[in-house]
Every structure is written in C-alpha cells, then in structure tokens.
SERO-4910 file (N, C-alpha, C, O; in steps of 0.05 Angstrom, whole numbers):
BEGIN
 pado doro    nc1    nc2    nc3   cac1   cac2   cac3    cc1    cc2    cc3    oc1    oc2    oc3
  Met    A   -289    -68   -173   -269    -95   -168   -247    -96   -198   -254    -94   -222
  Val    A   -225    -99   -190   -205    -97   -213   -209   -125   -227   -219   -143   -215
  Ala    A   -202   -128   -249   -198   -153   -266   -171   -169   -252   -148   -160   -253
  Arg    A   -178   -191   -242   -147   -212   -230   -139   -224   -255   -156   -231   -271
  Pro    A   -111   -227   -260    -98   -236   -277    -98   -267   -267   -106   -277   -246
  Ala    A    -85   -280   -293    -90   -308   -300    -74   -323   -268    -87   -339   -255
  Ser    A    -55   -317   -264    -41   -327   -235    -40   -305   -216    -33   -283   -226
  Lys    A    -45   -307   -191    -42   -292   -169    -22   -273   -162      0   -281   -157
  Pro    A    -27   -246   -160      6   -230   -161     10   -232   -126     -6   -239   -108
  Leu    A     37   -222   -126     46   -219    -94     36   -190    -89     45   -171   -101
  Val    A     18   -188    -70      8   -161    -58     25   -153    -37     26   -166    -16
  Leu    A     43   -128    -41     52   -111    -22     41    -83    -21     37    -66    -39
  Val    A     39    -82      9     26    -60     14     36    -44     36     44    -54     57
  Asp    A     36    -12     31     59      9     42     36     19     65     18     37     63
  Gly    A     44      0     86     23      8    109     26     36    121      6     48    130
  Ser    A     56     46    122     59     69    134     46     96    113     37    118    120
  Ser    A     51     84     87     31    110     79     -1    114     81    -12    136     83
  Tyr    A    -13     87     79    -35     88     90    -47     91    121    -70     91    128
  Leu    A    -25     93    133    -30     91    161    -30    126    160    -53    133    165
  Tyr    A    -18    144    156    -20    179    157    -37    189    138    -47    211    143
  Arg    A    -47    173    109    -76    180     95    -96    176    109   -114    194    107
  Ala    A   -101    154    126   -122    147    135   -128    165    157   -150    176    158
  Tyr    A   -106    170    177   -111    193    191   -118    219    184   -133    233    197
  His    A   -105    225    164   -114    255    153   -139    255    134   -152    275    130
  Ala    A   -144    234    125   -173    229    106   -200    232    125   -217    250    121
  Leu    A   -200    211    149   -218    213    162   -225    229    189   -207    237    204
  Pro    A   -250    232    194   -254    246    219   -240    229    245   -232    206    246
  Pro    A   -240    249    263   -234    233    291   -240    221    304   -238    226    328
  Leu    A   -255    190    293   -268    172    307   -256    161    331   -232    156    335
  Thr    A   -275    158    346   -264    146    379   -292    129    389   -315    135    387
  Asn    A   -281    107    400   -296     87    411   -321     98    444   -319    123    448
  Ser    A   -329     92    454   -342     99    471   -322    103    497   -331    114    517
  Arg    A   -300     96    497   -286     98    517   -262    124    511   -244    132    527
  Gly    A   -269    134    488   -251    159    479   -226    150    473   -207    165    477
  Glu    A   -222    122    462   -193    119    444   -203    120    414   -223    113    401
  Pro    A   -181    132    408   -180    133    370   -183    115    363   -176     96    376
  Thr    A   -194    114    338   -199     86    322   -200     92    292   -198     75    275
  Gly    A   -205    120    286   -204    128    257   -183    111    236   -189     94    220
  Ala    A   -154    121    243   -135    111    226   -135     76    229   -130     63    208
  Val    A   -138     67    246   -137     38    242   -162     28    230   -159      7    217
  Tyr    A   -189     40    230   -210     39    211   -204     44    180   -208     25    165
  Gly    A   -196     61    173   -183     66    148   -163     46    132   -164     39    109
  Val    A   -147     40    149   -123     24    140   -140     -6    136   -137    -18    114
  Ile    A   -155    -16    153   -160    -46    153   -185    -44    134   -189    -65    123
  Asn    A   -205    -24    128   -220    -16    102   -201    -25     80   -206    -46     69
  Met    A   -179    -11     73   -162    -16     51   -155    -36     48   -158    -45     25
  Leu    A   -145    -50     67   -135    -80     68   -170   -106     62   -170   -127     48
  Arg    A   -186    -97     72   -206   -109     63   -209   -114     34   -213   -135     22
  Arg    A   -206    -83     24   -222    -83     -1   -198    -92    -17   -204   -106    -37
  Leu    A   -178    -88    -15   -153   -106    -27   -151   -130    -33   -143   -140    -53
  Leu    A   -162   -141    -10   -164   -171     -9   -187   -180    -25   -185   -201    -38
  Lys    A   -208   -167    -24   -224   -177    -43   -223   -169    -74   -231   -185    -90
  Asp    A   -211   -144    -81   -205   -143   -101   -180   -167   -109   -188   -179   -129
  Tyr    A   -162   -174   -104   -146   -190   -109   -144   -220   -101   -134   -239   -114
  Asp    A   -156   -221    -77   -150   -255    -70   -124   -257    -64   -119   -272    -83
  Pro    A   -103   -254    -54    -73   -260    -56    -78   -282    -45    -97   -285    -30
  Asp    A    -55   -304    -53    -44   -325    -27    -20   -315    -19    -10   -325      1
  His    A     -8   -295    -31     20   -284    -20     16   -253    -13     11   -236    -30
  Val    A     19   -248      7     23   -216     13     29   -210     34     25   -226     53
  Ala    A     42   -183     39     56   -177     62     50   -137     69     54   -119     53
  Val    A     43   -136     92     33   -114    100     57   -100    114     61   -107    137
  Val    A     76    -77    103    105    -68    111     96    -40    129     77    -25    124
  Phe    A    111    -39    147    107    -11    163    132     -2    170    147    -20    174
  Asp    A    143     22    173    168     35    176    172     23    202    149     23    212
  Ala    A    191     12    219    206      9    242    217     34    252    230     51    239
  Arg    A    209     33    282    222     53    302    255     54    286    266     39    271
  Gly    A    262     85    301    296     90    294    298    100    269    281    102    251
  Lys    A    325    106    268    334    125    250    342     97    222    338     73    225
  Thr    A    354    109    199    351     94    174    380    104    163    394    123    171
  Phe    A    385     88    145    414     93    125    405    120    121    421    133    136
  Arg    A    386    140    107    380    163     99    388    179    123    404    197    117
  Asp    A    381    179    144    391    197    162    423    194    167    433    213    178
  Glu    A    439    173    162    462    170    158    476    192    140    492    208    149
  Leu    A    466    190    114    469    207     91    469    236     94    487    251     87
  Phe    A    446    241    107    435    276    112    422    276    137    398    270    140
  Asp    A    436    282    154    424    293    183    399    310    182    384    311    201
  Gln    A    393    323    161    365    333    156    339    320    146    315    325    149
  Tyr    A    353    302    134    327    286    127    302    277    143    305    263    163
  Lys    A    278    285    136    250    294    147    253    306    169    234    306    184
  Ala    A    278    319    177    276    332    199    255    355    206    249    359    229
  Asn    A    242    369    184    226    387    180    196    370    190    176    385    192
  Arg    A    194    346    195    169    334    204    159    337    237    174    334    256
  Pro    A    129    342    239    128    342    269    135    310    279    144    291    265
  Ala    A    129    312    304    128    282    315    100    274    307     84    290    297
  Met    A     96    247    313     71    237    306     53    245    328     63    249    350
  Pro    A     24    250    321      7    266    339      0    239    360      5    217    351
  Asp    A     -8    241    381     -9    225    413    -35    212    398    -32    187    402
  Asp    A    -57    215    385    -80    201    378    -72    178    356    -84    156    353
  Leu    A    -49    188    344    -44    164    313    -20    146    331    -14    123    325
  Ala    A     -8    160    351     15    132    360     -8    119    377     -2     95    378
  Ala    A    -24    122    388    -44    108    404    -59     83    389    -72     67    402
  Gln    A    -57     82    365    -73     71    346    -46     56    333    -53     50    310
  Ile    A    -22     49    336    -12     38    316    -11      6    329    -14    -14    314
  Gln    A     -6      3    358     -3    -30    361    -34    -36    363    -37    -61    363
  Pro    A    -54    -25    365    -79    -41    364    -85    -44    326   -105    -55    316
  Leu    A    -64    -31    312    -72    -38    279    -58    -62    273    -66    -81    259
  Leu    A    -31    -59    285    -11    -78    282    -27   -111    289    -32   -131    275
  Ala    A    -32   -106    316    -51   -131    322    -77   -143    303    -82   -167    304
  Val    A    -91   -126    288   -110   -131    272   -106   -141    249   -118   -159    237
  Val    A    -84   -126    240    -64   -145    211    -52   -170    220    -49   -186    202
  Arg    A    -46   -176    237    -38   -206    252    -58   -216    256    -57   -240    249
  Ala    A    -80   -208    265   -101   -232    266   -117   -231    240   -136   -246    238
  Met    A   -113   -215    222   -129   -220    196   -112   -245    182   -123   -255    162
  Gly    A    -89   -255    190    -74   -270    177    -52   -263    155    -42   -280    140
  Leu    A    -44   -234    155    -33   -227    135      1   -227    147      7   -225    171
  Pro    A     16   -228    132     48   -224    137     50   -198    150     35   -182    138
  Leu    A     60   -190    166     77   -156    176    101   -157    179    114   -169    196
  Leu    A    107   -144    163    141   -135    165    148   -110    169    139    -92    156
  Gln    A    166   -107    188    179    -86    200    212    -90    197    221   -112    205
  Val    A    229    -74    187    252    -80    184    274    -58    191    278    -42    173
  Pro    A    287    -54    212    301    -34    228    323    -29    210    334    -47    199
  Gly    A    331     -2    206    349      9    190    345     23    167    361     37    155
  Val    A    315     15    161    315     14    127    284     26    127    274     25    149
  Glu    A    268     35    108    240     43    106    227     28     96    239     13     81
  Ala    A    198     25     98    182      7     83    186     10     56    188    -11     44
  Asp    A    188     31     42    196     25     14    216      7      9    213    -10     -8
  Asp    A    236      9     21    260     -6     16    259    -32     17    275    -45      4
  Val    A    238    -47     33    230    -77     39    209    -82     18    203   -105     11
  Ile    A    200    -63      9    181    -71    -14    193    -66    -38    185    -81    -56
  Gly    A    210    -50    -45    230    -54    -71    241    -76    -77    245    -86    -99
  Thr    A    249    -85    -47    272   -106    -49    247   -130    -53    251   -141    -74
  Leu    A    228   -139    -43    215   -160    -48    204   -155    -79    208   -175    -94
  Ala    A    191   -135    -90    191   -132   -112    203   -142   -130    193   -157   -147
  Ala    A    234   -134   -130    254   -140   -149    252   -169   -149    246   -179   -171
  Arg    A    257   -188   -124    257   -212   -129    235   -230   -135    239   -253   -141
  Ala    A    214   -220   -133    189   -233   -147    189   -232   -174    182   -250   -189
  Ala    A    198   -207   -179    192   -207   -210    223   -220   -218    218   -230   -240
  Gln    A    242   -223   -216    265   -238   -219    256   -265   -231    267   -278   -249
  His    A    231   -271   -216    225   -302   -220    205   -302   -233    197   -324   -238
  Gly    A    192   -285   -242    167   -280   -265    145   -276   -250    126   -275   -265
  Arg    A    139   -273   -228    123   -265   -206    111   -234   -215    125   -215   -219
  Leu    A     80   -236   -215     68   -208   -218     67   -195   -195     59   -212   -179
  Val    A     71   -169   -182     71   -158   -161     56   -130   -162     62   -111   -177
  Val    A     36   -130   -146     20   -103   -143     28    -89   -112     23    -96    -89
  Ile    A     39    -72   -123     47    -54    -92     20    -37    -86      8    -27   -105
  Ser    A     12    -35    -64    -13    -18    -61     -3      2    -37      2     -1    -13
  Thr    A     -2     26    -54     15     53    -37     -4     74    -49    -22     68    -64
  Gly    A      2    104    -41     -4    122    -49     10    143    -45      0    165    -41
  Asp    A     44    134    -47     67    151    -47     83    150    -77     94    131    -88
  Lys    A     81    178    -85     92    177   -107    118    166   -119    123    160   -142
  Asp    A    134    165    -97    162    146    -96    167    124   -106    188    118   -116
  Met    A    142    107   -104    141     83   -110    143     78   -138    152     57   -147
  Ala    A    131    105   -157    132     97   -184    156     89   -199    155     78   -221
  Gln    A    177     95   -187    203     85   -193    209     51   -195    225     40   -209
  Leu    A    190     40   -176    189     13   -178    178     -5   -198    183    -29   -199
  Val    A    161      6   -216    145     -1   -236    151    -11   -255    170     -1   -266
  Asp    A    141    -31   -266    162    -42   -287    129    -67   -305    106    -68   -299
  Asp    A    144    -82   -327    128   -101   -340    108   -114   -322     84   -117   -327
  Gly    A    121   -124   -298    107   -146   -281    100   -131   -255     87   -144   -239
  Val    A    106   -105   -251    101    -87   -220     80    -68   -226     87    -54   -245
  Thr    A     60    -62   -219     43    -42   -217     38    -29   -193     45    -40   -172
  Leu    A     26     -8   -193     17      4   -168    -11      9   -171    -22     17   -192
  Thr    A    -23      2   -141    -54      6   -139    -59     28   -109    -56     23    -85
  Asn    A    -66     49   -121    -81     63    -97   -112     60    -87   -129     68   -102
  Thr    A   -116     51    -69   -142     38    -58   -160     61    -56   -182     62    -66
  Met    A   -148     82    -42   -156    104    -35   -169    121    -51   -188    134    -42
  Thr    A   -161    125    -79   -166    132   -102   -175    116   -120   -186    123   -140
  Gly    A   -171     89   -112   -178     75   -140   -173     76   -162   -188     70   -181
  Thr    A   -142     86   -165   -122     86   -193   -104     64   -191    -94     54   -170
  Thr    A    -99     55   -219    -69     36   -216    -54     50   -232    -63     65   -250
  Leu    A    -30     47   -227    -10     57   -252     13     32   -260     26     19   -244
  Asp    A     12     29   -291     34     12   -297     52     34   -311     52     59   -308
  Arg    A     67     16   -326     91     33   -342     76     63   -356     79     86   -349
  Glu    A     59     51   -378     42     78   -386     33     98   -367     36    122   -368
  Gly    A     23     85   -352      5    107   -327     25    125   -317     19    149   -316
  Val    A     53    115   -308     69    127   -295     82    145   -319     89    168   -312
  Ala    A     85    139   -342     96    164   -361     75    185   -365     81    208   -361
  Gln    A     48    177   -372     31    203   -366     23    218   -344     17    242   -343
  Lys    A     25    198   -321     24    219   -296     51    234   -291     47    257   -283
  Phe    A     77    228   -294    104    246   -290    116    253   -312    134    270   -311
  Gly    A    110    244   -331    124    257   -355    142    239   -366    145    239   -390
  Val    A    156    223   -352    182    205   -353    177    177   -346    158    172   -332
  Ala    A    191    160   -355    190    128   -356    199    126   -325    210    145   -313
  Pro    A    193    102   -314    191     87   -280    224    102   -279    233    118   -261
  Glu    A    237     92   -301    266     89   -291    280    118   -293    304    120   -289
  Arg    A    267    138   -299    276    160   -294    263    180   -268    268    204   -265
  Ile    A    247    166   -254    230    181   -230    254    184   -207    255    202   -190
  Thr    A    267    166   -209    292    179   -184    299    209   -200    292    229   -188
  Asp    A    310    212   -221    322    232   -229    300    259   -234    308    282   -240
  Leu    A    274    253   -232    255    272   -230    251    275   -201    241    297   -195
  Leu    A    258    259   -180    253    272   -153    279    284   -151    276    308   -149
  Ala    A    298    279   -150    320    285   -151    321    322   -156    324    340   -139
  Leu    A    317    323   -181    315    355   -185    293    367   -175    296    392   -174
  Met    A    269    359   -168    244    371   -156    252    374   -133    252    397   -124
  Gly    A    262    351   -114    265    352    -85    245    344    -69    231    336    -87
  Asp    A    232    339    -49    217    333    -39    209    349    -14    225    343      4
  Pro    A    192    366     -5    192    383     15    184    372     39    188    382     61
  Ser    A    168    345     31    152    330     53    174    311     72    169    303     94
  Asp    A    197    306     56    219    283     71    248    311     71    269    306     82
  Asn    A    243    331     62    265    352     68    290    345     48    314    346     55
  Ile    A    280    337     24    296    330      8    301    356    -14    284    364    -29
  Pro    A    333    367    -12    336    388    -29    329    397    -49    317    418    -48
  Gly    A    335    385    -73    326    389    -95    338    420   -109    352    436    -96
  Val    A    329    425   -135    336    447   -146    317    474   -140    294    473   -149
  Pro    A    324    492   -128    298    514   -126    288    522   -152    303    524   -171
  Lys    A    263    526   -152    246    535   -185    245    516   -198    234    521   -219
  Val    A    253    488   -196    247    461   -215    223    453   -205    224    453   -181
  Gly    A    201    445   -214    180    435   -217    175    410   -232    194    403   -245
  Pro    A    153    396   -232    158    372   -240    155    376   -275    160    359   -291
  Lys    A    148    398   -279    140    398   -316    174    407   -317    189    390   -326
  Thr    A    181    422   -312    216    432   -315    233    406   -321    242    397   -343
  Ala    A    235    396   -294    245    370   -289    241    350   -314    259    347   -330
  Ala    A    223    341   -316    215    328   -341    218    337   -365    219    320   -383
  Lys    A    220    355   -371    224    373   -396    259    365   -398    269    359   -420
  Trp    A    273    367   -378    304    367   -386    310    343   -390    327    336   -407
  Leu    A    294    323   -370    300    293   -372    297    280   -397    313    263   -406
  Asn    A    270    290   -411    269    286   -441    287    286   -459    295    268   -473
  Glu    A    295    309   -458    316    325   -479    346    317   -474    361    315   -493
  Tyr    A    356    311   -444    375    301   -441    382    279   -433    404    274   -425
  Gly    A    367    266   -435    367    231   -426    364    227   -398    344    215   -391
  Asp    A    381    234   -377    380    230   -349    390    250   -342    398    271   -353
  Leu    A    388    237   -317    406    266   -290    431    266   -303    436    289   -310
  Asp    A    445    254   -308    477    252   -313    472    279   -343    482    301   -343
  Gly    A    457    269   -364    462    286   -386    453    309   -379    464    328   -392
  Val    A    430    318   -356    424    341   -344    444    359   -334    443    383   -337
  Leu    A    469    342   -319    487    353   -302    508    359   -327    520    380   -327
  Val    A    511    342   -348    537    350   -370    522    376   -388    540    387   -401
  His    A    501    385   -392    484    406   -400    479    431   -386    468    451   -394
  Ala    A    487    427   -365    485    448   -339    486    483   -351    472    503   -346
  Gly    A    510    478   -368    517    503   -376    501    513   -396    504    537   -401
  Glu    A    483    500   -410    466    512   -431    442    519   -421    427    531   -436
  Ile    A    437    512   -397    407    523   -393    404    551   -385    419    562   -368
  Lys    A    383    563   -398    381    595   -397    369    597   -375    358    577   -365
  Gly    A    369    622   -362    351    641   -354    352    626   -320    367    609   -311
  Lys    A    329    641   -305    333    641   -277    331    611   -267    337    609   -243
  Val    A    326    591   -278    313    565   -269    349    548   -278    354    527   -267
  Gly    A    367    558   -297    391    555   -301    405    553   -282    416    533   -271
  Glu    A    405    585   -277    428    593   -256    414    576   -223    428    567   -204
  Ser    A    392    577   -224    393    561   -195    397    532   -200    397    516   -182
  Leu    A    401    523   -230    410    492   -230    444    486   -219    452    470   -202
  Arg    A    457    506   -235    487    512   -235    493    513   -199    508    497   -187
  Ala    A    480    532   -189    487    540   -167    477    513   -145    479    519   -121
  Asn    A    469    491   -151    459    474   -134    461    449   -142    447    430   -136
  Leu    A    489    450   -162    496    420   -172    507    402   -156    510    379   -164
  Asp    A    514    411   -132    528    392   -116    515    377    -97    527    357    -88
  Gln    A    493    384    -89    470    372    -74    453    349    -90    440    332    -78
  Leu    A    456    353   -120    440    330   -132    445    308   -125    425    295   -120
  Glu    A    464    295   -123    476    269   -124    467    258    -97    464    234    -93
  Leu    A    462    277    -76    454    268    -49    423    261    -48    410    244    -37
  Ser    A    419    283    -66    386    284    -78    379    255    -79    366    240    -65
  Arg    A    395    254   -107    386    226   -117    393    197   -104    381    176   -108
  Arg    A    412    201    -91    417    174    -62    393    170    -43    384    148    -36
  Leu    A    382    196    -34    361    189    -15    338    194    -31    322    200    -14
  Val    A    321    195    -60    307    183    -62    304    157    -80    284    150    -92
  Val    A    326    145    -80    330    120    -97    317    100    -69    322    104    -45
  Ile    A    302     80    -79    286     56    -58    303     35    -65    307     31    -89
  Arg    A    317     19    -45    336      2    -46    320    -23    -59    295    -22    -60
  Arg    A    335    -45    -70    324    -71    -80    343    -88    -73    344   -109    -86
  Asp    A    360    -84    -56    386   -105    -47    384   -111    -20    404   -121    -11
  Leu    A    361   -109      0    357   -115     23    363   -146     27    354   -162     11
  Asp    A    379   -154     49    379   -176     63    362   -185     78    365   -187    103
  Leu    A    333   -195     62    312   -199     86    316   -230     92    327   -248     80
  Glu    A    302   -229    113    297   -261    125    280   -274    105    284   -296     95
  Gln    A    257   -256    100    231   -273     77    239   -268     56    251   -248     49
  Ala    A    233   -291     41    232   -287     12    202   -286      2    185   -296     17
  Pro    A    194   -275    -21    168   -273    -30    150   -292    -27    127   -287    -21
  Glu    A    161   -321    -32    145   -341    -32    138   -352     -5    121   -369     -3
  Glu    A    152   -342     19    145   -351     37    124   -323     50    120   -322     75
  Leu    A    115   -311     38     94   -294     52     66   -303     42     51   -290     28
  Arg    A     63   -326     51     29   -337     49     14   -319     64     22   -310     86
  Arg    A     -9   -313     55    -35   -310     71    -42   -336     90    -42   -360     85
  Gly    A    -48   -322    112    -58   -344    136    -86   -343    138   -103   -329    126
  Thr    A    -87   -362    157   -121   -363    169   -129   -340    189   -110   -327    198
  Pro    A   -144   -336    193   -147   -305    203   -155   -313    233   -173   -329    237
  Asp    A   -146   -306    246   -151   -311    278   -185   -300    284   -185   -277    293
  Arg    A   -204   -309    282   -224   -298    280   -234   -294    317   -251   -277    322
  Glu    A   -227   -306    334   -223   -308    363   -211   -264    366   -224   -243    368
  Ala    A   -182   -271    365   -172   -242    358   -190   -224    351   -199   -204    362
  Leu    A   -195   -235    325   -211   -207    312   -242   -193    324   -252   -170    324
  Arg    A   -251   -224    337   -282   -212    350   -273   -191    379   -284   -171    387
  Glu    A   -254   -203    387   -238   -184    413   -233   -150    402   -239   -129    414
  Trp    A   -223   -153    383   -217   -131    371   -231   -112    359   -228    -88    361
  Phe    A   -249   -123    345   -271   -105    332   -290   -100    356   -299    -77    357
  Arg    A   -297   -118    375   -311   -109    405   -297    -87    413   -309    -67    407
  Arg    A   -277    -82    424   -256    -66    434   -261    -36    414   -273    -16    420
  Leu    A   -251    -42    394   -248    -17    366   -279      0    368   -282     24    367
  Glu    A   -303    -24    369   -328    -18    365   -328    -10    330   -335     12    319
  Phe    A   -321    -29    321   -328    -36    290   -351    -53    288   -347    -76    279
  Lys    A   -374    -47    296   -399    -61    293   -409    -73    274   -425    -91    277
  Ala    A   -399    -63    248   -408    -77    222   -393    -98    217   -404   -117    205
  Trp    A   -368   -100    224   -347   -114    218   -349   -143    231   -345   -165    220
  Leu    A   -360   -132    269   -369   -151    284   -389   -169    277   -388   -193    282
  Ala    A   -411   -155    262   -433   -166    264   -428   -186    234   -439   -208    233
  Glu    A   -417   -180    220   -404   -194    194   -387   -219    207   -389   -240    196
  Leu    A   -375   -217    225   -362   -237    230   -378   -261    245   -372   -284    240
  Leu    A   -398   -253    262   -412   -263    278   -438   -280    259   -449   -301    265
  Glu    A   -442   -268    241   -459   -277    224   -445   -306    203   -453   -329    199
  Asp    A   -421   -292    193   -400   -321    184   -405   -336    200   -422   -350    190
  Glu    A   -401   -345    221   -394   -361    246   -427   -375    253   -429   -397    263
  Arg    A   -445   -362    247   -477   -383    248   -476   -411    240   -464   -412    218
  Pro    A   -484   -431    246   -485   -447    229   -508   -449    211   -529   -436    215
  Ala    A   -505   -466    191   -521   -467    167   -545   -470    174   -543   -486    193
  Pro    A   -574   -463    172   -600   -474    178   -603   -496    172   -594   -503    150
  Ser    A   -617   -520    193   -615   -545    185   -646   -550    156   -665   -534    154
  Lys    A   -644   -573    141   -665   -573    119   -688   -588    138   -709   -593    127
  Gly    A   -685   -593    162   -708   -614    180   -705   -636    173   -686   -643    158
  Pro    A   -724   -655    182   -727   -681    173   -737   -691    149   -757   -683    139
  Ala    A   -721   -709    140   -727   -721    113   -754   -725    109   -764   -742    124
  Gly    A   -772   -714     90   -804   -718     85   -821   -697     98   -846   -698     97
  Val    A   -805   -675    112   -818   -654    117   -816   -633     94   -794   -623     86
  Thr    A   -845   -626     84   -843   -612     62   -854   -579     74   -855   -559     59
  Gly    A   -859   -578     93   -880   -553     97   -879   -542    128   -863   -551    144
  Ala    A   -896   -524    134   -897   -520    166   -920   -509    170   -931   -495    154
  Asp    A   -930   -514    195   -962   -516    204   -955   -496    228   -946   -504    248
  Tyr    A   -962   -465    224   -951   -450    238   -987   -444    262  -1010   -449    253
  Gln    A   -982   -436    285  -1012   -437    304  -1003   -421    329   -987   -426    347
  Thr    A  -1016   -404    325  -1015   -377    350  -1039   -388    370  -1063   -393    365
  Val    A  -1022   -390    399  -1030   -391    424  -1051   -371    435  -1041   -351    444
  Phe    A  -1077   -372    436  -1093   -348    451  -1100   -353    477  -1103   -334    494
  Thr    A  -1104   -377    482  -1116   -383    505  -1101   -399    522  -1082   -413    514
  Glu    A  -1109   -398    548  -1098   -420    572  -1102   -452    563  -1086   -470    568
  Glu    A  -1124   -453    552  -1128   -478    543  -1108   -494    524  -1096   -515    527
  Ala    A  -1109   -475    501  -1087   -485    477  -1063   -489    483  -1049   -506    472
  Leu    A  -1050   -466    511  -1018   -463    516  -1021   -495    534   -999   -507    534
  His    A  -1038   -506    545  -1034   -527    558  -1037   -551    546  -1031   -572    558
  Gln    A  -1050   -551    514  -1053   -570    499  -1027   -574    485  -1019   -595    476
  Trp    A  -1018   -553    485   -984   -547    461   -969   -561    489   -967   -585    485
  Leu    A   -956   -553    515   -949   -570    532   -947   -593    535   -925   -605    538
  Gln    A   -976   -604    536   -973   -631    531   -964   -642    506   -957   -665    507
  Arg    A   -962   -633    490   -956   -643    462   -913   -636    464   -896   -652    455
  Leu    A   -910   -622    470   -886   -613    480   -862   -636    497   -839   -644    492
  Glu    A   -881   -640    518   -876   -659    536   -868   -690    525   -850   -704    534
  Arg    A   -884   -696    503   -889   -720    484   -867   -716    460   -857   -738    453
  Ala    A   -860   -700    450   -844   -696    428   -813   -708    435   -803   -707    458
  Pro    A   -805   -716    419   -776   -727    424   -756   -713    424   -736   -717    437
  Leu    A   -764   -683    397   -748   -662    401   -756   -640    397   -772   -640    378
  Val    A   -750   -606    412   -761   -591    409   -735   -567    408   -714   -567    420
  Ala    A   -746   -549    389   -725   -526    387   -744   -494    392   -766   -490    382
  Phe    A   -730   -478    407   -740   -452    409   -727   -430    402   -703   -428    406
  Asp    A   -741   -412    390   -730   -390    374   -733   -362    384   -752   -351    374
  Thr    A   -718   -347    405   -724   -330    417   -712   -298    400   -690   -299    389
  Glu    A   -726   -276    400   -721   -251    391   -708   -238    415   -719   -237    437
  Thr    A   -680   -225    408   -668   -212    430   -664   -178    411   -675   -168    391
  Thr    A   -643   -169    428   -639   -143    428   -619   -138    419   -614   -114    414
  Ser    A   -596   -160    415   -563   -155    405   -560   -183    397   -569   -203    406
  Leu    A   -542   -177    373   -523   -204    367   -513   -226    391   -514   -250    392
  Glu    A   -500   -203    413   -485   -215    429   -502   -224    453   -516   -209    468
  Tyr    A   -497   -252    456   -517   -261    473   -508   -252    503   -526   -257    519
  Met    A   -489   -242    512   -478   -231    538   -495   -204    538   -500   -191    558
  Gln    A   -501   -198    514   -509   -166    521   -543   -164    514   -557   -145    518
  Ala    A   -551   -185    505   -577   -184    500   -598   -183    518   -621   -182    510
***
C-alpha cells in the first residue's frame, strides 16, 4: 500500500490504457455462458486496488469516446496501423462501464479528443489550485504531465513516477517528454519520428541542445547516418510534436472539485457480479451486507449446548420451544445465495 499524503489527491484513471493492458495480460476468461470477462475483471481489480491505496474523495475514470479526434484531422494516418478492436474485447466495454458507474465512480468520455487530453486538462486545473493529483496509467505519454504536484502510478507494475523518476526512466525532464517522443516517434500510434533515432539518442540530443528547437537549429552539426536521417525528416518533426502533446486546455463540463466519489450501487454490483460470475467479489459484497451478530439479552453470559439423540428428548425440546417467547434457527446450506441453496 502506498503512503497517503496529508490531503487526499484527485485520482485520474486512464481507463482506456488499462482496458487494453488487462485484455492482453490476462487469459481469456469467460463466465459459464461463454461471455468474455477477463478485461472487465482486470480493470475492476485495478480500480479496487487504487481505491484501497488512495481512498480518494475525488476521482474520475476516463475512457476514449468513439469516433475520430482532432489528431486524425492533423494526420490521416494517425493510429491507422492498429487493427480493429477484437470482438471479445468490444463485448466487454458496456459491462465494464456499467460496473464502474455502479462503484460510484465518475466516468468521463469526451468526443473529439482522447482520454489523455481529458486527464491532462483536469490535472492542470487541479494543480493550478494546489491540489495533488495522481494519474493511474501505463501510458508513457503521460510522463509529460508530471509536475511537483502530479505523479503517475501504474497499479499493474506497482510503480510510481515523480519528476525525478521521469528523469531517471527517460533521461529527460517531464517538460522534454514531448520532444523526446517527437524524435523517437511511436509505432503503436503510427507517429513518424526520425528513423534510426531511439530513446537514448533522442535524450542525448535534448540534453545537449536544450529542446527540440535546439536540435533543429544544430541539425547540420550532427554527424553520421543518424544525422542524415534527422536532416531528411525535419519537415515532419513539428507534426510529430503536435501529435504527441497532451492537451490541457479543454472546455470540460466537469471541474475537478465536481468529480466526487459517490456511494456504490450495491444492488447493481450484485447483479453484475452474478452475471460476470466474479464469485469472490460477490461473496465479499454479501458478507458486508450481513447484519452484525446480536450480543444477546442482557445478563446472558454463556451458552448451554445440547445434542438430541432420542425421540423423547426431541419431544421435550418441542414443548420448551412452544413455551419460549423467542426462538431462532440456524441452518447450514450449500450456497450464500438463498435462491440457489
């Protein structure tokens, strides 16, 4: 468990990032009806851990909305190399969103932009008011958002990144992450970059020349094949930089202080956990709903247990039960679900 700060942070969850990571990390789980459940299980498990670690009062789970974004307008080949979402993953989207809502967590999807941009805007607004922010993601692009009051956490690897952590991992400060990504490119998003330039070379140039603009000014001085590759691709570097920059200026309907964590809808959670057959979580939910055991009448300090072996003893007990003002029975069943026992 992470150490909690004195004031609770705003927790922003990159739901889209975790959806794909959970899908590829877990085996293809299904319920007894053959419905896929692995990605839902992985994301909800991550959320449960995150809520336990930070216990936030304000939180948002952000997913990409359907449709194209402004980046597609900038570059028509943006993410064009990605295959269509697998059918067994697409089938889990609506159940996942329903469970997230039932957990009482604000859920955001904003058309025309990506989840990264929504998170970037909320983080920037919260930081402007001195609010600590924790972004839960596995996406390296988010490192550009790290600041003195903004950290990244990856619940799938158990790692966190602050400013120092970003510098150690990427070789540059958070302010230079966009320049680093522009030089490297990103094959997963089909962002061009400079061929033959990897993270070490990009970080070396940025540390030597200050930023991407400095690299462009000194491009003629860089020797070797990698220098030739840089000079041959100067025209596309500005496009690459615009594609990797996470927006922080969206006009969102929700302000950070409005993203209050709500009360879970326990009935809806029961229904979804039954349908998805998340038995351990269902049992945990039902156990939490059991009434606390009674301490018994005042003055009762112990119990007298008797075992009935004969018909005569049973008859005597029946007579006592008829005269008793209150009787309780406890039965052993084969299931916690009374309709299935």
